[in-house]
N, C-alpha and C positions, 0 to 999 in steps of 0.2 A: 935600703929605705923602702918602707911600705908605700904602695901606690894604690889608689882607688880605681877599680876597673871602670872603663868609660861607660857612660850611660847614654840613653836616648831620651832622657826626661825632658818634658816641656811643662813648665808650671801652668796650672789652671786655676782660675778663681772659683771654680765650683767645688762642691764637697760630695761625699758619698758616691752613689751609683752614677749620678750625673757627671761628677768630676772624673771618674774612671772612663766613662764613655766619651767624654770630651777631650781626653788625652789623645794626641795624634797617634795613629796607627793601631790603637787598642781595638776598635771595632773589627778591623781586618784580622788582627791576631785571634780574637775570640771566635769569629765566624770560621776562619781557617782551621782553628783547633777543634771546633765543634764538628765540622765535616770530616776532619782528619781522623777523629776518634770513632766514626760510625762503624767500622768493621769490628770494634771490640764489643758492640752490642748486637750487630747483625750476624757476624760470622758464626758464633756458637750455635744459634738457633738455625741459621741457614744450613750449617753442616749437619745438624741433627735431622732436619727435614730432607736434605739431599740424600743422606745415607739411608734413611728409612724408605724413601721412595725408590731407592735403587735396590731394595730387597734386603737390606741389613736388618738385624734384630735391633731392638731398642738398646740392648746392652752394648752391642758393637757401635751403634751410632753415638751412644753416650760416651763411650771411650774416645771416639774421634773428637767430639766436642770438648771433652775434658783435656785431651792432649793439647788442643789449641789454647785453651784457657790457662793451663798450668805453664806452658811454654811462654805465653805472653807475660805472665807474672814474673817468671824467673829471668826473662830477658831484660826487663826494664832497668834494674840496677846496673847491669853491665853496660847497657846502651847509654844510660845516664852518665856513667863514668867516662865513656867515650866522648860524650858531648861536653863534659866538664874539661876534658883534656884537649880536645881538638876543635871545639866550637860547635855551633848548632848545625851548620849546613851539611856537613858530611854524614853525620848519623841520620838526619832527617831524610835527605835525598837517597842515600844508599839503602836504608831500611825500607823506604817506600818502594824502591825498585824491586827488592827481593820479596817483600811481603805481597806486593801486587802480582808478581809472577807466580808465586806459590798459590795464592788464592784463585787466580785465573785458571791454574792447572787442575785444581781440586775437582771440579765437576767432571773431568775426563779421566780420572784415575781410579774410579770404582771405590771400593771400601777396604782394600787390602793394605799391605805394608807401604806401598807407594803413596796412598792417600794419607796414611798416618804420618809418614815422613813429611809430606807437603803441609799437613796441618801443624806439625811441630815447627817446621821452618817458618811458616807464615806467622805463627804466634810469637816465636822467639824474635823475629825480625820486625815486629810491630813498631813503627816509628815512635820514639820516645817523646811524643807530643806533650803529654801531661807534665813530665819532668822538666822539659825544656821551657814550657810556658811558665811554670811556677818559678823556675830559676830566673826568668826574665822580668817578673813583676817588680822586684826591687829596683831594677835598672830602668824601668819604663815609667812607673807612676811615682808620685810623691809618697813619702813615708806615711803621711796621714791618710792616704787613700788605699794603703795596702790591705787593710781588713775588708774594704769594699771590693777590691780586686779579687781577693781570694774567694769571697762570697759569690761574686759573679762567675768565677771559674767553677765553683762547686755547683751552682745553679745550672750552668750550661751542661754539666755532666748529667743532670736529671733529664734535660732535653734529649741528650743522646740516647739514654736508656728508655725513654718513652718513644722517641721517634724511630729508633732502629727496628724494634719488633713490629711497630705499627706499619712501618714502610714495607717490611717483609710480608705482613698479613694482607695489606692492600694490593700488593703487586703479585702475590702468589696466585691469585685467581686469573691473572692474565699472562704470567710469565713463569718459566721454570725456576726453581730455587737456585739452580746453578747460574742462570743469567742474572738474577738479583745479586748473587754473591760477586760475580764479575763486575757488574755495574757499580756496586758499592766500593769494591777495591779500586777501580779506576777513578771514581769520584774522590775517594780518600787520597789517592796519590796526587791528584791535582791540587787538593786543599793543602796537603803537606808541602808541596812545592811552593804554594803561595806563602805559607808560613816561613819557609826557609829563605824567602827573598824579601822579608820585611827588613826595615832598617835595623831592628834589633839583632837580626841574624847577620846581616851584611857587615855591621860595625862591631860585632861581638869579639871581645878578646878575653881569653881565659885568665883567671887568677891563679896564683901559685897554690898548689894543693898542700893542705896540711891535714893532720890526722893519720898519717901513715897509710899502710896498705889496707887497713880496716875502714878508713874514711869515716863516714857517718856512724858506722857500727861501733866506733870507739867511744862515742858519747853515751853515757848511762841514760841520760834524759831521752835521747832519740830511741835507744833500745826499748825503753819503757813505753814510748809513744807507739812503736811498731807492735808491741805486744797488745796494747789496747786496741789498735786498729785491726789486728788479726782477729780479735774477739768480735769486733764490730762486723768484720767481713763474715765471720761465722754466723752472726745473726742474719745477715743479708742472704747467705746461702740457705739457712734454715727457713727463712721467710718464703723463699721460692717454693720449697717443698711443701710447706704448710699451706700456702696459697693454692697449690695444685690439688691438695687433698680436699679443699672446699668444693671442688667440682662434683664430688660424690653427693653433696647435699644441695647443690644449686644447678645453674645452667652450665653448659659445657664451656662457656666463656668466663665463668666466675673467676678463675685464677688470673686471667688477663685484667679483669676489672680491679681486682685487689692490688696487683702490682702497679697498674696505671694510677689508681687513687693514691697509693703511697708515693709514687714518683711525682704526682701533681702537688702533693703536700710539700715534698722536698723542694720542688721548683719555686713554689710560692714562699716558703720559708727562706730559701737562699736569696731570692730577689728582695724580700723585705730586709734581710740582714745587710745586703749590699747597700741599701739606702740609709743605713744608720751609721753614725760616727761613734765607734766604740771606745770606751775608756776602761772597760773591764779587761784584765789580762786574758790572753788567748787560752792559757791552760785552765783558768777558772771557767771560761765559757765552755770549753770542751767537756769538762766533767759535768757541768750543770745540764748541758744540752743532751748528753748521753743518758743522764738520769731521767730527764724528761721523756726521752724516747723510750726508755725501758718502761716507765709508768704508762706511756701511751699504748704499749702493746697489750696491757692487761685487759682493757675493754675489747680489744680485738679477739683475744682468747675467749673472753666471756661470750661475745657475739657468736663466735664459731660454735659454741656449745648450745646457746639458747636460740639464736636467730641467725643462721648461716647467711641469709640473704643480706644481712646488715654488715657483714665483714668488710666488704669493699668500702663502704662509707666510713667505718671505724678506722680503717688503715690510713686514712688521710691524716689523722692526729699524730701518730709517731713519725709520719713522713715529714712533718713540719720541722723536725729537729735534725734531719739527716744532712742536708746541704749546709746549714749553719755550723753543725759539728765538724764536717769536713773542712769548711773554711777555717775554723779555729785550729784544726790539726795542721793544715797547710802553713798557717802562721807560726805555730810552734816549731814545725819542721824547718822552716826557713830561718827562724831566729837562732837555731842551735846547730845548723849544719856547719861543719868546719869550712874554712875558706877553700874555694875551688872544688867543692863537692855538692853544690846546691842541686843539680839535676840528679846525681846519684842518690842523694838523700830522699828526694821526691820519688825516685824509682823504687827504693826500698819500701816507702809508704804504699805505693801501688801494689808491690809484691805481697806485702803483709795482708792487705785487704783481699787480694785475689786468692792467695793460698788459704786464708781463713775461710773465704766463701766456699771453696771446694770442700774443706774439712767440715764446715757447718752443714752443707748439703748432705754429706755422707752420714753425719751424726743424726740429722733430723729424720732420715729415712726410716730407721728402725723405730724411732719414737712415734712417728705418725702411723706406721704399720700397726703398732701395739695399742696406741691410745687415741689415734685420730688427730684431726686438725687442731682442736683446742690445745692439746699437749704440745703440738708443734709450735703454735704461737706463744705458749708459755715458755718454751725453750728459747724462742727469739727474745722474749723479755729478759730471761735469765742471762743470756749471752750479752745483751746490751748493757745490763746492769754491771756485769763483770767487766765490760769494756770501760765503763765509767770509773770503776774502782781501780782498774789497772792503768788508766791514763796518767800522764805525768802530773804530779802534784803542783799546786800553784807556786810553791817554793822550789827553786832548782835543787835537783838531787846531787849535782856536782857542778863546779864552775864551768867545766867544759872548755874547749878551745874557743878563743875569741876570734870572730871572723875578721879577716884582714880589711875588708872593705868598710868595716865599722871602726876598727881600731885606728885606721890611718887618719881619721878626722878628730880623734879625741885630743883634748888639750892635755898638757903634761900634768901628771898627778902631783898634787901638793900634799905635804905631810898631814895625815889625819883626815883627808878628804877622799871621796870616790869620784872619779871622772864620770861625767854624764854619759850614759850609754852602756856602762858596765853591767847594769841590771839586765839579766838575761830575759826576764819575763816582763818586757815593757809593753806588751799589747794586752 
């Protein structure tokens, strides 16, 4: 007999963002997850600075940072599967210990094979904070609040990717990059420990896994989602390269202003989305928001050609769509993950964006070298438009496996009727 996994839900009378934040334990979960994810934004840049100040070439330093980022992306689905199978605490605490040890050792290992091995280990063992958090939202908040919870989650990511580099830049004048890396790793480990001791983690019980050995990859709809998000990741990777190229026409800090403006737009867009009660299905929102983002990059490309100083201001517009689009993607992913694979499904989402970002950065390099920053931003628009077209259609591509924790509460089907909840695209 199917059973519904236990939850820690407490009903609230509030709606939207207020309802999510008034749900017990949610502020602690969000803050712990935000701090726990800091190394993902600080470590690549800190490794790059650490390696170059140690005498390594930019090529060697870039390889070290890329090794960390790629290992991080590849590790998340496997660690998510571990969390689905064994619960939250063991993967969070075990990975925090390994990743902290590896990041703490990095400043003392030079730039050789030992440093490469430490970077790969630290990346692969990055605690699956994102996957675990997204798997817990349906157990923690009311169903009507889920879109707002996913939007708050996505907005908090924007905070991480603004605060991380900013923290490194502000402390670099007073501390060595190695010390910043160590301090970030230790702070992250403390935050992950706080997340692992929340009631959601302490009372978590796993659901029986369905979907076979492929798990989420068995779903055509999720595979389509991952392809779309890989293209979005490619756009984000290309954006960083194009933003760096604007330095040739502006101040040395122009690239940082472009990325900060884009992230600020994402933060505001995500926060606004979290305050809204949505009735539009998540798949529809995802496609529309990605299309808006693609259109928003065209003024950026134009500004890069005609008025480079205005690029940073123009980047705010496409940023407005990023966090809301990610929130819609989180909802689609959660809706269609087979039972017992929620964290792994979120891990594949993270991997798709991360690997796509690496490929997009590599693709944008020759484009920018040949045609400059305007062509780089045009490539960003093209990849974002492709992501919109590749994202799951509003109508399900296949029925997919029905999640056990949804099926258990459905009334018996009567002839000629469809039980409430069988519609896969209900957000």
